[in-house]
BAFI-3210 file (N, C-alpha, C; in Angstrom, 3 decimals, decimal comma, padded with zeros to 6 digits):
// residues 144
n [1|2|3|4|5|6|7|8|9|10|11|12|13|14|15|16|17|18|19|20|21|22|23|24|25|26|27|28|29|30|31|32|33|34|35|36|37|38|39|40|41|42|43|44|45|46|47|48|49|50|51|52|53|54|55|56|57|58|59|60|61|62|63|64|65|66|67|68|69|70|71|72|73|74|75|76|77|78|79|80|81|82|83|84|85|86|87|88|89|90|91|92|93|94|95|96|97|98|99|100|101|102|103|104|105|106|107|108|109|110|111|112|113|114|115|116|117|118|119|120|121|122|123|124|125|126|127|128|129|130|131|132|133|134|135|136|137|138|139|140|141|142|143|144]
n.u [111,636|110,887|107,984|106,202|104,371|101,424|100,037|096,994|097,770|100,323|102,673|105,311|108,292|111,302|114,688|115,949|119,196|119,832|117,011|116,716|118,278|117,390|115,282|115,593|117,631|116,049|114,041|115,601|116,556|113,629|113,472|115,697|114,237|111,798|113,551|113,953|112,082|110,431|110,303|109,111|106,423|104,932|103,005|103,752|106,110|105,735|104,347|106,451|108,626|106,943|106,280|109,385|110,010|107,653|108,813|111,316|110,563|109,651|111,362|112,671|111,295|111,340|113,961|113,114|112,222|109,136|106,569|104,074|100,419|098,870|096,242|093,417|094,786|097,366|099,593|099,585|100,089|102,298|103,679|103,274|104,825|107,549|107,793|108,040|110,248|112,542|114,457|116,127|114,307|112,619|109,903|108,377|108,801|107,479|105,104|105,229|104,889|102,702|101,088|102,251|100,922|098,329|098,054|099,073|097,101|095,531|095,521|096,241|093,595|091,463|091,720|093,921|096,076|099,896|102,380|104,937|106,451|105,070|106,295|108,918|109,411|108,480|110,337|113,168|112,772|111,565|114,217|116,123|114,612|115,351|117,847|118,186|117,044|118,570|120,938|119,865|119,290|121,937|122,828|121,922|122,383|124,982|126,135|125,328]
n.v [091,296|094,779|096,085|097,353|099,764|099,154|099,700|099,709|100,317|099,669|097,479|095,099|095,555|093,248|094,874|095,049|095,838|095,502|095,181|098,563|099,938|099,154|100,664|102,631|103,000|102,874|104,931|107,050|106,614|106,830|109,482|110,700|109,615|111,696|114,107|113,700|113,543|115,965|117,595|116,632|115,576|117,641|116,514|113,575|114,013|114,803|113,256|111,151|111,924|112,492|110,034|109,243|110,413|109,191|106,296|106,842|107,523|105,809|103,595|105,151|104,393|101,393|101,467|101,456|099,164|099,137|099,479|100,403|098,909|098,349|100,426|102,102|105,751|104,890|106,471|108,995|108,574|107,498|109,508|111,737|109,454|109,532|112,997|112,980|111,455|112,250|114,201|116,174|117,898|120,384|122,077|122,917|121,385|119,375|120,120|120,673|117,762|116,835|118,410|118,071|115,262|115,414|116,702|114,619|113,026|114,118|114,530|112,139|110,419|112,723|115,491|117,069|120,151|120,445|122,260|124,926|126,227|124,616|122,376|122,564|123,183|120,498|118,890|119,623|119,997|117,356|116,305|117,222|115,927|113,241|113,326|114,171|111,966|109,777|110,719|110,710|107,805|106,363|107,729|106,499|104,028|103,856|103,076|100,975]
n.w [119,632|117,808|117,145|113,801|113,596|112,105|108,820|106,327|103,678|103,071|102,852|104,898|103,036|102,247|102,769|099,619|098,075|095,159|093,726|095,045|093,467|090,587|090,185|090,713|089,041|086,674|087,348|086,340|083,319|082,480|082,857|081,293|078,812|079,098|078,654|076,222|075,314|074,987|072,984|071,453|072,470|074,697|076,690|076,913|077,649|080,102|081,542|081,495|082,525|085,706|086,286|086,516|088,756|090,558|090,118|091,406|093,969|095,221|095,193|096,791|098,935|099,184|099,717|102,687|103,785|102,787|100,970|099,155|099,288|096,004|096,218|096,011|095,318|095,907|094,752|095,853|098,482|098,365|097,326|099,962|101,500|100,897|101,415|103,835|104,344|102,689|103,693|102,848|101,146|099,619|100,611|098,254|096,205|096,931|096,054|093,896|093,108|093,695|092,375|089,440|089,810|089,953|087,331|085,556|086,140|084,525|081,780|081,200|081,431|080,781|078,498|078,814|078,552|078,000|078,885|077,950|079,387|082,206|081,137|081,399|083,805|085,548|084,378|085,162|088,314|088,225|088,041|089,989|092,284|091,972|091,681|095,098|096,018|095,667|096,430|099,131|099,366|099,085|101,306|103,729|103,042|102,832|105,633|106,412]
ca.u [111,265|110,798|106,402|106,449|103,223|100,987|099,333|096,934|098,059|101,664|102,844|106,604|109,114|112,480|115,104|117,132|119,886|119,259|116,537|116,228|119,413|116,770|114,147|116,425|117,910|114,485|113,612|117,213|115,629|112,138|113,786|115,553|113,085|111,016|114,297|114,353|110,580|110,260|110,219|107,818|105,118|105,305|102,325|104,573|107,499|105,153|104,086|107,525|109,131|106,078|106,422|110,181|109,414|107,077|110,044|112,579|109,543|108,922|113,109|113,369|110,137|111,731|114,895|112,730|111,363|108,259|106,460|102,489|099,658|097,984|095,140|093,217|095,129|098,608|100,844|099,565|100,466|104,110|104,259|103,432|106,132|108,702|107,752|108,440|111,622|113,669|114,979|116,466|113,636|112,003|108,222|107,503|109,230|106,543|103,444|104,960|105,416|101,674|100,721|102,109|100,104|096,984|097,759|099,393|095,570|094,739|096,458|095,824|092,383|090,936|092,641|094,688|097,368|100,931|102,957|106,792|107,149|105,076|107,180|110,527|109,391|108,843|111,266|113,726|111,780|112,201|116,346|116,305|114,266|115,925|119,512|117,696|116,728|119,470|121,722|119,313|119,649|123,110|123,345|120,815|122,518|126,901|127,074|125,063]
ca.v [091,995|095,355|095,938|097,761|100,030|098,557|100,744|099,159|100,987|099,197|096,368|095,389|094,032|093,112|095,223|094,534|096,580|095,368|095,600|099,831|099,962|099,223|101,609|104,754|102,914|103,070|106,438|107,745|106,326|107,621|111,391|111,049|109,452|112,369|115,012|113,462|113,181|116,966|118,501|115,987|115,518|118,066|115,339|112,493|113,696|114,971|111,564|110,070|112,685|112,352|108,337|109,450|110,802|107,411|105,172|107,238|107,124|103,941|103,093|104,903|103,808|100,391|101,342|101,865|098,527|099,268|099,048|100,951|097,934|099,039|100,894|103,845|106,783|104,489|107,591|109,699|107,244|107,767|111,416|111,704|109,000|110,511|114,455|112,306|110,381|112,651|115,367|117,986|118,530|121,557|121,549|123,365|120,290|118,265|120,629|120,346|116,794|116,648|119,308|116,722|114,199|115,672|117,011|113,586|112,247|115,341|114,290|110,673|110,511|113,828|116,544|117,742|120,451|120,627|124,008|124,577|126,219|124,163|120,935|122,963|123,313|119,003|117,735|120,833|119,470|115,422|116,060|117,396|114,828|111,772|113,112|113,846|109,854|109,150|110,948|110,420|106,415|106,586|107,933|105,500|102,358|103,719|102,841|099,099]
ca.w [118,150|117,549|116,437|113,064|112,886|110,443|107,685|105,595|102,376|103,404|103,291|105,207|102,311|102,227|101,920|098,758|097,432|093,848|093,212|094,723|092,299|088,941|090,592|090,810|087,466|085,836|086,881|085,657|082,081|082,123|083,101|080,185|078,026|079,232|078,057|074,546|074,084|075,747|072,134|070,414|072,980|075,947|077,534|077,170|078,281|081,300|082,526|081,877|083,888|086,624|086,190|087,323|090,338|091,251|090,871|092,925|095,201|095,457|095,347|098,613|099,914|098,919|101,310|104,039|103,624|103,229|099,758|098,845|098,666|094,830|096,252|094,928|096,299|096,214|094,142|097,196|100,043|098,086|097,384|101,529|101,863|100,524|101,959|105,336|104,469|102,232|104,248|102,008|100,085|099,710|100,426|097,184|095,508|097,140|096,123|092,578|092,851|093,230|091,079|088,924|089,746|089,354|085,818|084,920|085,378|084,285|080,688|080,864|081,791|079,598|077,396|079,691|078,055|079,207|078,457|077,540|080,382|082,364|080,898|081,578|085,634|085,849|084,548|086,351|089,177|088,311|088,145|091,393|092,935|091,805|092,511|096,367|096,550|095,009|097,756|100,910|099,947|099,416|103,217|104,392|103,540|103,284|107,305|106,455]
c.u [110,641|109,590|106,795|104,445|102,151|100,149|098,645|097,201|099,532|101,730|105,157|107,472|111,099|113,585|116,195|117,649|119,919|117,937|115,923|116,850|118,621|115,773|114,828|117,284|116,660|114,018|114,397|116,454|114,586|112,448|114,422|114,657|112,073|111,816|113,936|112,498|109,785|109,731|109,172|106,119|105,113|104,209|102,902|105,434|107,252|105,081|105,471|107,843|108,095|106,441|108,179|110,267|108,951|108,073|110,904|111,710|109,805|110,682|113,314|112,155|111,027|113,250|114,773|111,973|109,861|107,662|104,925|101,758|098,941|096,557|094,576|093,967|096,709|099,625|100,373|100,168|102,531|104,552|104,641|104,925|107,592|109,243|108,304|109,856|112,608|114,010|115,578|115,873|112,885|110,367|107,246|107,881|107,992|105,390|103,734|104,849|103,759|100,796|100,688|101,461|098,327|096,818|097,800|097,877|094,457|094,438|095,854|094,152|091,122|091,577|093,163|096,173|098,363|101,587|104,412|106,922|106,768|106,183|108,211|110,637|109,147|109,808|113,158|113,382|112,459|113,798|116,612|116,232|114,657|117,451|119,296|116,935|117,658|120,712|121,432|119,748|120,971|123,203|123,025|121,711|124,351|127,308|125,890|125,689]
c.v [093,264|095,865|097,189|098,787|099,727|099,422|099,463|099,139|100,365|098,225|096,239|094,817|094,515|094,312|094,615|096,198|096,725|095,145|097,777|100,108|100,034|099,842|102,692|104,299|103,211|104,440|106,987|107,577|107,317|109,369|111,621|110,397|110,953|113,950|114,687|113,493|115,147|117,679|117,801|115,822|115,633|116,649|114,642|112,595|114,072|113,757|111,067|110,659|112,270|111,146|107,999|109,212|109,039|106,326|105,796|106,878|105,718|103,543|103,597|104,342|102,241|100,553|101,157|100,220|098,075|099,704|099,130|099,671|098,922|098,854|101,925|104,563|106,208|105,489|108,814|109,284|107,676|108,803|111,474|110,713|109,491|112,117|113,540|111,706|111,038|114,060|116,496|117,897|119,645|120,966|121,959|122,146|119,645|118,545|120,580|118,839|116,793|117,157|118,449|115,643|114,548|115,846|115,875|113,047|113,018|114,795|112,951|110,629|111,460|113,714|117,966|118,527|120,874|122,085|123,709|125,171|125,187|122,691|121,061|122,472|121,403|118,566|118,733|119,915|118,005|115,370|116,539|116,405|113,963|112,612|113,366|112,665|109,404|109,131|110,243|108,397|105,730|106,562|106,850|103,911|102,605|102,810|101,063|098,077]
c.w [118,160|116,404|115,715|113,587|112,142|109,762|106,390|104,087|102,271|103,330|103,699|103,488|102,459|101,480|100,474|097,554|095,482|092,943|093,410|093,731|090,976|089,404|089,868|088,812|086,209|086,190|086,243|084,059|081,786|082,659|081,907|078,966|077,703|078,190|076,426|074,209|073,953|074,050|070,480|070,970|073,858|076,543|078,071|077,423|079,995|082,227|082,739|083,151|085,611|087,135|086,976|088,595|090,851|091,151|091,659|093,906|095,950|095,674|097,233|099,610|100,294|099,945|102,462|104,810|103,758|101,517|099,350|098,544|097,290|095,140|095,548|096,112|096,761|095,625|095,761|098,175|099,183|097,677|099,127|102,152|101,834|101,387|103,152|105,536|103,737|102,937|103,880|101,320|100,326|100,216|099,210|096,164|095,672|096,387|094,510|092,111|092,597|092,830|090,261|088,438|089,765|087,760|084,940|084,690|084,484|082,638|080,321|080,345|080,999|078,831|078,017|078,854|078,867|078,407|078,243|079,307|081,424|082,980|081,457|083,175|086,109|085,812|085,175|087,863|089,789|088,571|089,547|092,576|092,663|092,519|093,902|096,642|096,571|096,460|099,112|101,495|099,718|101,204|103,441|104,585|103,501|104,385|107,232|105,558]
res [m|k|q|r|k|t|n|a|r|v|r|p|q|r|v|d|a|k|q|i|r|a|f|v|e|n|a|a|k|k|l|e|a|a|r|t|t|s|s|i|a|a|d|a|a|y|e|l|a|y|g|a|m|v|k|a|a|l|a|l|m|l|s|h|g|q|r|p|r|a|l|p|g|h|h|e|l|i|i|q|f|a|e|q|n|l|p|n|a|s|v|g|m|f|a|m|f|d|r|m|r|r|k|r|s|e|v|f|y|d|i|g|i|v|g|e|v|e|l|d|s|a|l|a|t|a|k|e|f|l|s|l|v|q|a|e|i|n|r|r|h|s|s|t]
***
């Protein structure tokens, strides 16, 4: 049996198509909620768009049979995993994903202000990211 490299921040997870599909669907719902909320509360919509990207990246991770441990820095780990395993995504998309992570913390833990242009960019990035993740999951699992 082939041994996997172990990482204290990641644990193996049985690949479960139903669970992966649920994560993707939840990501899509969060993105739709972000769009709906955008005219009411930009900060809440921004957090939802970021959450949609995290859920989608988790679905990608699960599709590889891995799951992050709930330790400090696990969102960074999720972003790094997605960057390494999503071949059709641009470097700029991951720069934006990481910027959204930092901004989301600022909004959540402090008083961060989300501007209209910033929110529009986050929504567009989240939409594109979810599409790429879904395509990659479909590609990986269509032959199984």
